[in-house]
C-alpha positions in Angstrom: -100.3 -7.1 -53.2 -98.2 -4.2 -55.1 -98.9 -1.2 -56.5 -97.4 -1.3 -60.4 -98.7 1.7 -62.6 -100.9 3.5 -60.6 -103.0 -0.3 -60.0 -102.9 -3.1 -58.0 -101.2 -6.7 -59.6 -101.5 -9.7 -58.0 -98.7 -11.8 -56.2 -99.1 -13.8 -59.3 -97.4 -11.6 -61.7 -94.5 -11.3 -59.3 -93.6 -14.3 -60.6 -94.4 -14.3 -64.1 -91.7 -11.8 -63.7 -89.0 -13.9 -61.6 -89.9 -16.7 -64.6 -88.5 -13.8 -66.9 -85.6 -12.5 -65.5 -84.3 -15.2 -63.2 -83.2 -18.8 -65.1 -84.7 -22.1 -64.0 -86.3 -21.0 -61.2 -89.2 -23.6 -59.6 -92.2 -22.2 -58.4 -93.3 -25.4 -56.9 -91.7 -26.6 -53.9 -89.6 -29.7 -52.4 -91.1 -31.0 -50.0 -89.9 -34.0 -47.7 -91.2 -34.9 -43.9 -89.0 -35.6 -41.4 -89.8 -36.3 -37.7 -87.9 -34.6 -34.7 -85.2 -35.3 -32.3 -83.4 -36.8 -35.2 -79.6 -36.6 -34.3 -77.7 -33.5 -36.0 -76.1 -35.1 -39.4 -78.9 -37.7 -39.7 -80.2 -38.5 -44.0 -83.6 -36.2 -44.5 -83.4 -37.0 -48.5 -81.5 -36.3 -51.9 -82.0 -33.0 -52.9 -80.0 -32.9 -55.8 -81.6 -35.4 -57.5 -85.2 -34.3 -56.6 -83.7 -31.4 -57.9 -82.5 -32.6 -61.1 -79.0 -31.4 -60.7 -76.1 -33.9 -60.3 -73.5 -33.1 -57.3 -70.7 -31.8 -59.5 -73.1 -28.9 -60.7 -73.9 -28.1 -56.3 -69.9 -27.4 -55.9 -69.8 -25.8 -59.3 -72.8 -23.6 -58.6 -71.7 -23.1 -55.0 -75.0 -24.8 -54.1 -75.6 -23.3 -50.2 -79.9 -22.9 -48.2 -80.7 -20.1 -47.2 -83.8 -19.6 -45.2 -85.7 -16.4 -44.0 -85.1 -16.6 -40.3 -81.2 -17.5 -40.6 -81.6 -20.4 -38.9 -80.0 -23.3 -40.6 -81.6 -26.3 -39.0 -80.2 -28.3 -42.5 -76.9 -28.8 -43.9 -76.9 -29.8 -47.6 -74.2 -32.1 -48.7 -72.1 -30.9 -52.1 -70.4 -33.9 -52.5 -73.5 -36.2 -52.5 -76.3 -33.8 -53.0 -78.2 -34.9 -50.0 -79.9 -32.8 -47.3 -79.1 -33.3 -43.5 -80.1 -32.4 -40.7 -77.3 -29.9 -38.8 -79.1 -29.7 -35.2 -81.7 -31.1 -33.5 -84.9 -30.3 -34.3 -87.5 -29.6 -31.6 -91.1 -29.6 -33.3 -92.6 -28.0 -29.3 -89.9 -25.2 -29.6 -90.3 -24.4 -33.2 -93.9 -24.9 -33.7 -95.7 -24.9 -30.5 -99.1 -27.3 -30.8 -99.7 -26.2 -34.1 -100.8 -29.9 -35.6 -98.7 -28.7 -38.7 -94.6 -27.6 -38.1 -93.1 -26.8 -42.0 -89.6 -25.4 -42.1 -89.3 -23.8 -45.7 -85.7 -22.5 -47.3 -84.6 -22.3 -50.7 -81.7 -23.7 -52.2 -79.4 -21.0 -53.6 -77.4 -21.6 -56.7 -74.9 -19.5 -59.0 -73.7 -19.0 -62.6 -76.4 -19.7 -63.7 -78.5 -18.2 -60.6 -81.1 -20.5 -60.2 -83.3 -21.4 -56.4 -85.3 -23.8 -55.4 -88.0 -23.9 -52.6 -88.1 -26.4 -50.3 -90.5 -27.5 -47.8 -89.5 -30.2 -44.6 -92.2 -31.1 -42.6 -91.4 -32.0 -39.2 -94.1 -35.2 -37.8 -94.2 -34.6 -33.9 -92.8 -37.8 -31.7 -94.0 -39.1 -28.4 -91.1 -37.3 -26.6 -93.0 -35.6 -24.0 -95.3 -36.8 -20.9 -97.8 -35.4 -20.0 -97.4 -32.5 -17.0 -100.5 -32.2 -14.6 -100.1 -27.7 -13.4 -99.8 -29.0 -9.9 -98.7 -31.9 -8.3 -102.0 -32.3 -5.6 -105.3 -30.7 -6.4 -107.4 -30.5 -3.0 -111.1 -30.2 -3.3 -113.1 -29.8 -0.6 -116.9 -31.2 -1.0 -119.8 -30.6 1.4 -121.1 -34.0 2.9 -124.9 -32.9 0.7 -123.4 -32.7 -2.9 -125.9 -34.9 -4.8 -124.4 -37.8 -7.2 -123.5 -36.7 -10.2 -121.5 -33.4 -9.2 -118.9 -32.7 -11.5 -116.0 -31.1 -10.5 -113.2 -29.3 -12.9 -109.6 -30.4 -12.5 -106.9 -28.2 -15.0 -106.1 -30.4 -17.7 -102.0 -32.4 -18.0 -100.6 -30.9 -21.0 -99.0 -32.7 -22.8 -96.8 -30.7 -26.0 -97.1 -33.8 -28.6 -99.5 -33.6 -31.4 -102.2 -35.5 -32.8 -102.6 -39.2 -31.4 -99.1 -38.7 -29.0 -101.3 -36.3 -27.5 -103.1 -36.7 -24.1 -105.9 -39.7 -25.2 -107.7 -40.6 -21.7 -107.3 -40.3 -17.9 -108.1 -42.7 -14.8 -108.6 -42.8 -11.0 -106.1 -45.1 -9.2 -107.5 -46.9 -7.2 -110.2 -47.0 -8.1 -113.2 -45.9 -5.6 -116.6 -45.6 -5.5 -116.9 -42.1 -5.1 -115.4 -40.9 -8.2 -114.9 -41.2 -12.2 -113.2 -39.2 -14.6 -116.1 -37.2 -17.1 -113.4 -36.2 -19.6 -115.3 -33.7 -22.6 -113.9 -32.3 -25.9 -114.1 -28.6 -25.9 -111.9 -25.8 -28.7 -111.3 -28.6 -31.0 -108.5 -30.7 -29.4 -108.4 -29.5 -25.9 -110.1 -31.8 -22.9 -111.9 -30.4 -19.9 -111.6 -32.9 -16.8 -113.9 -33.3 -14.7 -114.6 -35.6 -11.6 -118.0 -36.9 -11.4 -119.4 -37.5 -8.3 -121.0 -41.1 -7.7 -121.7 -41.6 -4.2 -123.1 -39.7 -1.6 -120.4 -38.5 0.7 -120.2 -39.0 3.9 -118.0 -37.0 6.3 -118.7 -38.5 9.6 -118.0 -41.5 7.6 -114.9 -40.7 6.4 -113.7 -37.3 6.0 -111.3 -37.4 3.6 -111.2 -39.2 -0.2 -107.3 -39.7 -1.5 -106.8 -41.2 -4.9 -104.8 -40.3 -7.5 -105.4 -39.3 -11.4 -103.0 -40.3 -14.3 -103.1 -38.5 -18.2 -102.3 -41.2 -20.3 -101.0 -40.1 -24.0 -101.5 -42.0 -27.2 -98.3 -43.0 -28.4 -96.0 -46.0 -28.6 -95.2 -46.6 -26.0 -97.8 -44.4 -24.0 -96.4 -42.0 -22.0 -98.4 -40.9 -18.5 -98.4 -37.9 -15.8 -100.5 -38.4 -12.4 -101.8 -35.7 -10.1 -102.4 -36.4 -6.6 -106.4 -35.2 -5.6 -106.7 -35.0 -2.2 -110.7 -34.2 -1.7 -111.9 -32.8 2.3 -115.9 -33.6 2.5 -117.6 -30.3 4.0 -121.1 -29.8 4.6 -123.2 -26.8 2.8 -121.7 -25.5 -0.1 -123.1 -27.4 -3.1 -122.7 -25.2 -6.4 -119.4 -24.0 -7.6 -118.8 -21.0 -9.5 -120.2 -20.9 -13.2 -118.6 -18.7 -16.4 -120.5 -17.2 -18.3 -118.3 -18.5 -21.1 -115.3 -21.1 -21.8 -113.4 -19.1 -23.5 -112.9 -15.3 -23.3 -111.1 -14.0 -26.3 -109.8 -10.2 -26.2 -107.2 -8.6 -28.4 -104.4 -6.2 -27.0 -101.6 -3.5 -29.1 -98.4 -4.6 -28.4 -97.1 -1.4 -27.3 -100.2 -0.8 -24.9 -99.1 0.4 -21.1 -99.0 -1.2 -18.1 -102.4 -1.0 -16.0 -104.8 -1.5 -19.6 -107.7 -3.2 -19.3 -107.9 -6.4 -22.2 -110.7 -7.9 -21.1 -112.8 -9.3 -18.1 -114.6 -12.8 -17.3 -117.5 -13.2 -15.3 -118.7 -16.0 -13.1 -122.0 -16.7 -11.0 -122.6 -19.1 -8.1 -126.0 -19.5 -7.0 -125.0 -20.0 -3.1 -125.6 -17.2 -0.7 -123.6 -15.8 1.4 -119.9 -16.4 1.9 -120.3 -19.7 -0.3 -121.6 -16.8 -3.3 -118.2 -14.6 -3.2 -116.0 -15.1 -5.7 -112.1 -14.7 -6.2 -110.3 -14.9 -9.4 -107.0 -15.6 -10.2 -105.2 -17.4 -12.9 -103.9 -21.3 -12.5 -101.1 -22.4 -11.1 -100.2 -23.8 -14.9 -98.1 -20.8 -14.9 -96.4 -18.4 -12.8 -98.5 -15.0 -12.4 -94.6 -13.8 -12.5 -93.6 -15.1 -15.6 -96.8 -13.6 -17.5 -97.6 -10.1 -18.9 -100.8 -10.0 -17.3 -102.8 -10.1 -13.8 -106.5 -11.1 -13.2 -108.4 -8.6 -10.9 -109.3 -10.7 -7.8 -112.5 -8.7 -7.3 -113.8 -8.0 -10.6 -112.6 -10.3 -13.0 -110.3 -7.8 -15.2 -107.4 -8.3 -17.1 -104.9 -5.9 -17.1 -101.4 -5.6 -18.7 -98.6 -5.7 -16.5 -95.1 -5.9 -18.6 -94.0 -4.8 -22.1 -95.6 -7.0 -25.2 -93.7 -8.2 -28.1 -95.6 -9.1 -30.9 -92.8 -10.8 -32.3 -92.0 -12.9 -29.5 -95.3 -14.3 -28.7 -98.0 -13.9 -30.6 -100.7 -15.4 -28.4 -101.1 -16.0 -24.8 -103.3 -18.8 -24.0 -104.2 -17.9 -20.2 -106.4 -20.4 -17.8 -108.5 -18.4 -14.6 -110.2 -20.0 -12.1 -113.4 -18.5 -9.9 -113.4 -19.8 -6.4 -116.5 -19.4 -4.2 -116.4 -18.9 -0.3 -117.0 -22.6 -0.5 -113.5 -22.6 -2.2 -115.9 -24.6 -4.7 -114.1 -23.7 -8.3 -114.6 -23.4 -12.2 -112.0 -22.7 -15.0 -112.0 -20.7 -18.0 -110.3 -20.5 -20.8 -108.5 -17.0 -22.0 -107.2 -16.1 -25.3 -105.6 -12.7 -25.2 -103.7 -12.1 -28.9 -101.2 -9.2 -29.3 -101.6 -7.1 -32.2 -98.3 -6.1 -33.5 -96.7 -1.9 -34.5 -93.6 -1.1 -35.9 -91.4 -1.0 -32.8 -87.9 -3.1 -34.3 -85.5 -1.8 -36.4 -83.5 -4.2 -39.2 -81.9 -7.2 -38.0 -78.3 -7.6 -39.6 -77.4 -12.0 -39.3 -73.9 -13.0 -40.4 -73.8 -16.1 -42.1 -69.9 -16.0 -43.1 -66.9 -13.8 -42.0 -63.1 -14.2 -42.5 -60.7 -12.9 -40.4 -58.0 -11.8 -40.1 -56.6 -11.6 -43.8 -53.3 -12.2 -45.1 -51.9 -8.3 -46.5 -51.3 -10.9 -49.3 -55.3 -11.0 -50.4 -55.9 -10.3 -54.4 -58.8 -7.4 -55.4 -62.1 -9.0 -55.0 -61.9 -11.6 -52.1 -65.6 -12.3 -50.5 -64.4 -12.0 -46.8 -68.0 -11.7 -45.4 -72.0 -13.0 -45.8 -74.9 -12.0 -44.3 -78.1 -11.0 -44.6 -81.0 -8.5 -43.4 -83.9 -9.3 -42.0 -87.0 -7.2 -40.0 -89.8 -8.9 -38.2 -92.1 -6.1 -39.1 -94.7 -6.2 -41.7 -95.1 -4.3 -44.5 -93.4 -1.2 -45.0 -91.9 -1.2 -41.7 -90.9 -4.8 -43.1 -88.3 -3.1 -46.3 -84.8 -2.6 -45.5 -81.8 -1.3 -47.9 -78.3 -1.3 -47.3 -75.4 0.9 -47.2 -71.9 1.2 -46.5 -70.0 3.9 -44.8 -66.7 6.0 -46.0 -65.1 2.6 -46.1 -63.0 3.0 -49.8 -60.9 -0.8 -49.4 -64.2 -2.3 -49.6 -67.1 -3.2 -51.4 -71.5 -4.0 -50.7 -72.5 -6.4 -53.3 -76.5 -7.4 -53.2 -76.4 -11.8 -53.8 -79.8 -12.7 -53.6 -83.2 -11.9 -51.6 -82.3 -10.2 -48.6 -78.5 -11.3 -48.7 -76.0 -9.3 -49.3 -71.9 -9.9 -50.1 -68.6 -7.9 -48.2 -65.8 -7.6 -51.1 -62.4 -6.2 -50.8 -61.7 -3.6 -53.8 -57.6 -2.6 -53.3 -54.4 -4.5 -52.0 -53.5 -4.4 -48.4 -50.9 -3.5 -46.2 -50.8 -4.3 -42.8 -47.5 -2.3 -42.2 -49.8 0.5 -43.5 -52.8 -0.3 -41.3 -53.3 -3.6 -39.9 -57.1 -3.6 -38.7 -60.1 -2.1 -40.7 -63.4 -1.5 -39.2 -66.5 -1.8 -41.6 -69.2 0.0 -40.9 -72.6 -1.6 -42.5 -75.5 0.8 -42.3 -79.4 -1.3 -42.2 -82.7 0.5 -42.4 -86.1 0.0 -42.9 -88.8 2.3 -44.6 -90.5 3.5 -41.8 -91.7 6.5 -40.9 -89.7 8.0 -38.7 -86.9 5.1 -40.4 -84.9 3.0 -37.8 -81.6 1.7 -38.5 -79.0 -1.3 -37.4 -75.0 -1.1 -37.7 -73.5 -4.0 -38.0 -69.5 -3.2 -37.6 -66.9 -6.5 -39.2 -63.3 -5.7 -37.2 -61.3 -6.9 -40.2 -57.8 -7.8 -38.9 -54.4 -8.1 -41.6 -52.4 -10.9 -40.4 -49.1 -10.8 -40.7 -46.1 -13.6 -42.1 -43.5 -14.7 -39.5 -40.8 -12.9 -40.0 -39.4 -11.5 -36.9 -37.9 -13.9 -34.1 -38.5 -13.7 -30.6 -36.2 -11.0 -28.3 -34.8 -11.1 -25.4 -34.8 -7.9 -23.0 -30.6 -9.2 -21.3 -28.0 -10.9 -23.9 -28.1 -13.0 -20.4 -29.0 -13.5 -17.0 -27.5 -14.7 -14.0 -29.9 -15.7 -10.9 -29.3 -16.9 -7.6 -29.7 -19.7 -5.3 -29.2 -20.3 -1.6 -28.0 -24.1 -1.1 -29.7 -27.0 0.4 -32.8 -24.9 -1.5 -36.7 -26.7 -1.9 -37.0 -28.9 -5.1 -38.9 -26.7 -7.5 -37.8 -23.2 -6.2 -38.4 -20.4 -8.4 -35.0 -18.5 -8.7 -35.4 -15.8 -11.8 -37.6 -15.4 -14.9 -36.3 -14.8 -18.6 -38.5 -12.8 -20.7 -39.0 -12.7 -24.5 -40.4 -10.5 -27.2 -41.8 -11.4 -30.5 -42.9 -8.3 -32.3 -45.1 -10.3 -35.1 -49.2 -11.1 -34.1 -51.8 -13.7 -33.5 -49.6 -17.6 -33.1 -46.4 -15.8 -34.6 -45.9 -13.6 -30.7 -46.8 -16.3 -28.7 -43.4 -17.5 -27.3 -42.4 -20.3 -25.5 -39.0 -21.2 -23.6 -36.8 -24.2 -23.1 -33.9 -25.9 -21.7 -31.3 -26.5 -24.2 -27.5 -28.0 -23.7 -24.7 -25.1 -23.5 -22.8 -27.9 -26.0 -23.5 -29.2 -28.7 -22.8 -32.3 -28.4 -24.3 -32.4 -25.0 -27.8 -35.0 -25.8 -29.5 -33.6 -23.0 -29.4 -30.6 -21.2 -29.2 -29.9 -17.0 -31.3 -31.7 -15.8 -31.5 -29.9 -12.3 -32.8 -26.4 -13.9 -36.6 -26.0 -15.7 -38.0 -23.5 -16.7 -41.8 -22.9 -18.0 -42.5 -22.7 -20.7 -45.3 -20.3 -20.6 -44.0 -17.5 -18.8 -40.4 -18.1 -18.9 -40.1 -18.1 -14.6 -36.8 -20.4 -13.8 -36.6 -23.2 -11.5 -34.4 -25.8 -9.5 -35.9 -29.1 -9.1 -33.1 -30.1 -7.1 -31.5 -29.6 -3.8 -27.9 -27.9 -5.1 -24.3 -28.1 -2.5 -22.5 -25.7 -2.7 -19.5 -27.7 -1.6 -19.7 -29.2 -4.9 -21.3 -26.7 -7.7 -20.8 -23.2 -7.6 -22.1 -22.4 -10.4 -24.1 -23.6 -13.9 -25.2 -22.5 -17.1 -27.7 -23.2 -19.3 -29.1 -22.2 -22.0 -32.5 -21.0 -22.7 -34.4 -20.9 -25.8 -37.5 -19.0 -26.6 -39.9 -19.9 -29.8 -42.4 -18.7 -31.0 -45.1 -20.4 -32.3 -45.3 -19.5 -36.5 -44.7 -22.0 -39.2 -41.6 -22.3 -39.3 -40.9 -21.7 -35.7 -37.8 -19.3 -35.4 -36.2 -19.2 -31.4 -33.1 -16.9 -30.1 -31.1 -18.4 -27.9 -30.0 -16.8 -24.4 -27.6 -18.2 -21.6 -28.9 -18.3 -17.8 -25.8 -19.1 -15.6 -27.0 -19.7 -12.1 -24.5 -19.1 -8.7 -25.3 -21.0 -5.3 -24.6 -19.0 -2.5 -23.1 -20.7 0.5 -25.0 -21.6 3.4 -23.6 -23.1 7.1 -24.9 -26.1 6.5 -21.2 -27.1 7.7 -19.6 -28.3 11.4 -16.1 -26.8 12.0 -13.4 -30.2 12.2 -11.0 -30.5 14.9 -8.1 -31.8 13.2 -5.6 -31.4 16.5 -6.0 -32.9 18.9 -6.9 -36.1 17.4 -10.3 -37.1 18.5 -10.6 -40.1 17.4 -8.6 -41.5 19.5 -9.4 -43.6 22.8 -8.1 -42.0 25.2 -7.4 -38.2 24.2 -4.0 -37.4 24.0 -2.2 -35.9 26.6 0.2 -32.7 26.4 3.1 -31.9 29.0 3.3 -28.7 31.0 6.6 -28.3 32.9 5.5 -27.2 36.7 8.7 -24.6 35.5 6.4 -23.2 32.9 5.6 -19.4 32.4 2.7 -17.4 31.8 2.0 -17.1 28.0 3.7 -20.1 26.9 2.3 -22.2 24.8 1.0 -25.5 25.8 -0.6 -27.2 22.1 -3.2 -25.7 19.7 -6.4 -26.3 18.5 -6.3 -27.0 14.4 -10.0 -27.1 12.4 -11.5 -26.2 9.1 -15.3 -25.6 7.9 -16.2 -26.2 4.7 -18.0 -23.7 4.4 -16.8 -20.3 2.1 -16.9 -16.4 3.3 -18.1 -15.5 6.7 -19.5 -18.9 7.3 -15.6 -20.0 7.3 -14.4 -17.7 10.0 -13.7 -20.1 13.1 -13.2 -18.6 17.2 -12.3 -20.8 19.7 -13.6 -20.3 23.3 -12.8 -22.1 26.4 -15.8 -24.2 27.3 -15.1 -26.9 30.3 -11.4 -27.3 31.8 -10.0 -28.6 35.6 -9.3 -25.2 36.2 -10.9 -22.6 34.3 -8.1 -20.2 35.4 -4.9 -21.6 34.3 -5.1 -22.2 30.5 -6.7 -19.3 28.4 -7.4 -20.2 24.6 -6.6 -17.9 21.4 -10.3 -16.8 20.0 -8.5 -16.9 16.6 -5.8 -18.8 16.4 -6.7 -21.1 19.2 -3.3 -21.8 20.7 -4.1 -23.1 24.2 -1.3 -20.7 27.0 -1.3 -20.8 30.3 -2.6 -18.2 31.6 -0.5 -18.0 35.7 2.1 -19.8 36.6 1.8 -23.5 37.9 1.3 -24.0 41.5 1.8 -26.9 43.8 -2.2 -27.4 44.2 -2.7 -27.4 41.0 -4.1 -31.8 39.6 -1.5 -33.1 37.5 -3.9 -33.9 34.9 -5.5 -30.8 33.5 -9.3 -31.7 31.7 -9.4 -29.3 29.2 -12.5 -29.2 27.0 -12.2 -26.2 23.8 -15.1 -24.7 22.1 -14.9 -24.1 18.1 -17.6 -21.7 16.9 -18.0 -20.7 13.0 -19.5 -17.8 12.4 -22.8 -18.2 10.0 -26.3 -17.4 11.0 -26.6 -19.9 12.9 -23.7 -20.3 14.3 -22.5 -24.4 14.2 -20.3 -25.8 16.3 -17.4 -28.3 17.1 -15.6 -29.3 20.5 -11.9 -30.2 21.3 -11.0 -32.4 23.9 -7.5 -32.6 25.5 -6.1 -33.6 28.3 -2.6 -31.6 29.8 0.0 -33.3 32.1 1.9 -30.8 35.1 5.0 -33.0 35.2 7.6 -31.9 37.4 11.1 -32.4 36.5 11.1 -30.8 32.9 12.8 -27.4 32.6 11.6 -24.5 30.3 13.9 -25.6 28.0 13.2 -28.7 27.1 10.2 -27.0 25.0 10.8 -26.1 21.9 10.3 -22.1 21.4 12.1 -22.1 17.9 12.0 -23.6 14.8 12.3 -27.6 14.9 13.5 -29.7 11.6 12.2 -33.0 11.6 14.6 -35.0 11.3 15.3 -39.0 12.2 18.9 -39.8 13.0 18.9 -43.6 14.5 22.9 -43.0 15.1 22.3 -39.5 17.0 19.7 -40.9 18.8 20.7 -44.1 20.0 24.3 -41.8 21.5 21.5 -40.1 23.7 20.2 -43.2 25.0 23.3 -44.3 26.3 23.5 -41.5 27.7 20.5 -41.2 28.6 20.3 -44.7 30.5 23.5 -44.3 32.6 22.2 -40.8 33.9 19.0 -42.9 35.1 21.6 -45.4 36.7 23.0 -43.3 38.9 20.0 -41.2 39.7 18.5 -44.2 41.3 21.0 -45.1 42.9 21.5 -42.2 45.0 17.9 -40.7 45.4 15.7 -43.4 45.1 14.2 -43.5 48.4 13.5 -39.5 49.2 12.1 -39.1 45.8 9.5 -41.9 46.0 8.8 -40.8 49.5 8.0 -37.3 48.1 6.2 -38.6 45.5 4.2 -41.2 46.5 2.0 -38.5 48.6 1.5 -36.0 45.5 0.3 -38.3 43.2 -2.3 -40.7 45.9 -4.6 -37.7 44.5 -4.6 -39.3 41.1 -4.2 -42.8 42.4 -8.0 -43.2 40.7 -7.9 -40.8 37.4 -6.4 -42.0 34.0 -3.2 -40.9 33.3 -2.0 -41.2 29.8 2.0 -41.6 31.4 1.0 -43.5 34.3 2.2 -47.0 35.0 -1.1 -48.1 34.0 -0.6 -46.7 30.1 2.5 -48.5 30.2 3.8 -52.0 28.8 5.7 -53.9 30.2 7.9 -54.5 27.9 8.7 -50.4 27.5 9.8 -50.6 31.2 12.1 -53.6 30.4 13.0 -52.2 27.3 14.5 -48.8 29.3 16.5 -51.2 31.9 18.2 -52.3 28.8 19.1 -49.3 26.9 16.7 -49.4 24.1 12.9 -48.1 23.1 11.0 -49.6 21.3 9.3 -47.1 19.4 11.1 -44.5 17.3 9.3 -40.8 18.3 9.5 -37.5 16.0 8.0 -34.1 16.0 5.8 -32.5 13.4 6.9 -28.5 13.8 3.6 -26.5 12.4 5.2 -23.1 12.2 3.4 -19.4 11.4 4.6 -16.0 10.5 4.6 -13.2 13.2 4.3 -15.8 15.3 5.6 -14.7 18.8 6.4 -18.2 19.9 7.0 -21.6 17.7 3.1 -23.1 17.2 3.2 -27.0 17.0 1.8 -30.2 18.1 3.1 -33.6 19.4 2.8 -36.9 17.5 2.4 -39.9 19.6 2.2 -43.2 19.3 -0.9 -44.5 21.1 0.3 -46.6 24.3 -1.8 -49.0 25.7 -2.8 -49.6 28.9 -1.5 -52.4 31.8 -1.5 -53.9 34.9 0.5 -51.1 37.7 3.4 -51.6 38.9 4.3 -51.6 42.4 7.4 -50.6 44.3 9.8 -53.6 45.8 8.7 -52.3 49.5 5.8 -55.0 48.9 3.0 -52.1 49.4 0.4 -51.6 46.5 1.8 -48.3 46.0 2.3 -46.8 41.6 5.4 -46.0 41.3 5.8 -42.8 39.4 9.7 -42.1 39.2 9.9 -44.2 36.6 7.5 -42.7 34.8 8.9 -39.0 35.3 11.7 -40.1 34.0 10.4 -41.4 30.9 8.7 -38.8 29.7 11.7 -36.2 30.7 13.7 -38.9 28.0 10.9 -38.7 25.8 10.7 -35.1 26.1 14.4 -34.0 27.0 15.9 -36.1 23.7 17.5 -32.9 21.2 16.7 -34.1 17.7 
């Protein structure tokens, strides 16, 4: 009722005022019905047709649905005028076990303002099976119990109502001892009892096991089962009895913990321990979830937790009474919670637009919200106001709905964000208030391209890198906001004529990390250049390019390569050294190269193995092999050397060069080249010296062959089993014939390598490879090799001036 002019007026006066002030107000609601569990989008009815409207009018007059609780269970399709489900409806969640479940809302139209009240009845479907509070129930029944004794069982709970609720209880398998008795209690509730049909005999059967099945009336029907265990005892044949089947109590929602709600009383005609009664809640709901507790001795029910009328208005409890023999009785307790003013207003936002473009016109609707207070009476009346805001205004829309509008031009460069505070206060004493803050962001246009923090980037990667290695990162910043400031990175061709960018470099589109996708070889590629593009997410997008230079750092991955002496010949070439050579004379030079660069290519030479390690020395920097001491007769004619060539990398790599040195008598120091020699190949000069040499050989052979052969044979016996380049075993018979005839089968040439500042000329001999031939024997008939011709032939080859 409302008080107007000092007198109370009935609610019909308000309806009359609404009819006079609001055009086309329909007092009689439009009613529909819909089954629960319908899919979202299911059609309920054509509300436009029932309201006498066309779909065009719905769109033109901005038709919308408003409900008192703010929840939108239904959605209006303006184009067709149909009312459809906005979400799946659960009747049990919305209305519990109430027989009727009606959802009411208003259909609002503007220009002119008009509303229709719509009520939708949610019909129950059989979507829940009966559930017993306990999976197993145990009874202890004395064997002296008479037939006809009833044992209460906590009834199964079915959230469905009407014909879909529980309709019958059965026992399976059927037995001769028990049957089910059902009686209605408090309207639709069933009281289930097991009835003893035949006296029990503990000595014959100490336990009886069966299932109690609850079946509802749905189609198809659903059922729930609990296991019943009967333990047959002696003596105690009376169960407790409550003074009432149903207890009803009331309590204020502000009642403190420990307050007494009511007391339940049960009596037992037995005596002794069998009449000691204790109370507890049934296990249908865990006691820890309830805001109540029951005293086990007195039966008083106390408040244990804060109550809230707006959350739960009524509690339905089941209390069990047990005597000393574990016989029990069950009663129902209804606790009604009384409302007090303890709720502040609530602001429910229906729609909110943010961010706003900075060119938004004044009068633009940016938010629609409703205010409500779950309290009733004066405490539920609400007023709204806007706190200190000049750019926005508040306008009532309909009933408890308000609109938030812009009233002036917005400028993002001046203010990029507004905090709009709505104050809602009820009319209670003292008044309870609630504030709702709308954060309105002002959006910008995409007018700034990303900017890199460097004009170019230089990154390094070691050669033979693992695929996908991270070598660095690029970073660009966009001064715009929101999506316009989101920067993505990509690789583009350096030159516009290129179709595809470099395939070995990739950039993470999110964070700008630069990766090398495949191993690089410093000896093949020493640097790469790519363009990295930073593009924002605006429309249209803006981008900026930057050059990324990738430098490949050399690794020590190439071992030294020996160029001289050649290591691919078999057997290795030999160097000739006269026995009269002096200390420090150059024997040969090991020449090697390394494909790496820097200190990885610095080479050092070391004598690794030698027939006589003290006879030769190797220059660590230039690879020169020189005599370390004079040659003696005790020295072996054939000296084998192995030189180690090592680079300066970490770890160092190395190679070995094998060479043979022949120590020969009859060669003087003057035959060894000690100065720069020019490469010449004059056939006429060579022929003259060959003729002179042959004449000299003939004369020498006639005068000293006997003495010379005897001396040389003794010295060469130790070399009989060894391999010599210039022994008879390495000469062709044609060479011997050619020497005797005064001609040579091959032309010999010297290649001269000179270095500035060297005390002696550095050179190497390039000689033809002579295959092995069978050894030649002297004319004495003994199997002794003839070194004379070999020494003489070597002398001729080395002593002929060029």
